[in-house]
Steps between C-alpha positions, in 0.01 A plus 500: 500500500282660231571848638875434502496376140293800391733743674803333342339515154411869533865576584653283226250504212745681266746211530227233483390638161806344337400141594207465253683727254798260489262203463342676199842558341593133551166394348562721195844343460351148512238592240766655277714188536205283399431729203864479387488120512154426360374818334213532752493656846306197627422149379182497290272203462324392181214749536748789463776376270292263287512124462294189561295376791398132497246382756479127571227350718573174682418335832838331522750636751835556328797702625535829313875444465429167323255668263740783425785257426275307261373811317827692463624302195169564319545879522879529504677738479211719616443584866238294684316540830265243655260577785222310671133566424280476808130527576327475839833420662584198280717453193306470172788529253791719403581802283798519267630842394758558228640803319467315166352732239282378209491126586478243226275192499813293568576704812149451635492128427844447654390678817178300529687171455760606759223593745326165446829323564560696821160423653470150353160534334338595171356851502172571326462827308271634774781453754740754356488849350743741338509876538743714299591862577686700237809692607357822353182465708692443823738787426208730416327418830822560695566832326146625559516401866837670541354816346206477742740480796693805380177698456387386846823631655460837326140543613589392854757779516254755358222407743731506803636839390147640466407373848811618689621789279860388534748312282673301774191299611433416135860389454493298825184311397631426152841392632345266758267344243784462250716336768220254580469392137875475441567308823215258432624433146853436627380254766282325239809464279701353789218251562508394134138603452366518144268798488198492271191711443380417851828627645472825307149545642645442848755779446218737403314398816818559699509863385156548655600333827817711517314827455257428787753514783705776340201733461398417857845597627522819292150614598560450873840671490428793267145579615546440871364829634619568856618143571870433544702335223586210730137426592383522139773263384417251777129514412566451128738212574245314713225537240729415209643192668149375579409540131815319384479217754135438410583472130812290565295259710239459226767448232695247711186296577413501128841353414432199723152422369500606133631242252450700180845597368380827347346628824795367698742708291292810570505427873877435510572831323262687731663339806849605390378845402316563826807405702708735285237768554554484877866600450442757229206675666613506863875535448536680167184703441457591867863620519448735205172634642650551847792687345256711295290585809807579709641733232162673460472559877850647514408744223189605693704558816751718313215694340 
């Protein structure tokens, strides 16, 4: 079966290239649509767009929907998000996030009273804390990270060009990495995920994971020596899939056992990105490299 699939791919790789390419175009459209509606290509959490984070510690088990309904009037008309705070597998409180800028004493007191009403107990000062992030700080962090990603893309292209002395492999690597990032962002938007500083770090990690398999493929195909194109591609595919499956397994297991929301967001983004990388590396990047190798061999024959 594997031989039949490989033979079919080698005959149809030029057509297969359009599958991940179309997915990338659709992802760009979804991001543009989100930007047109909200002003951002993806939903940012408080750490990026600024706002308040209230942490309440309590042993009482209360439904998050009940807490959110009780707290909404205290922060209206501002957006509010409530999530559970866990430690060692058990609930120890909840976190309230709001895009309210520059809170007043009245805002804080109203929120504390609403929280006490929701859980049915008086909260001591040691049981709650307030953290405020300015919008300028969050925007500055996002802008600097975006600049870092752009610089990373440029240097990736330069390094690949130096290694392989050809523009197409550089373009293929950059296109595949770009497609991974764009597709992952689009899926995160569809899931309603609010991306924070941890999510941005995950996207930077994803660039590194994407490059691994792409450099492996390019090296095996462009520096193959006397081996056939088919054998080199099959060898690179086996090694690359083993790398990806190993990482996917580790990330999936982490999602089941890790309760920390920050780490969980990183793992979810990596999981989506690694799945996207399978399509973009082995359908998109490999198609471009196979076409490049085939064209180069035809030129050598004519010469």
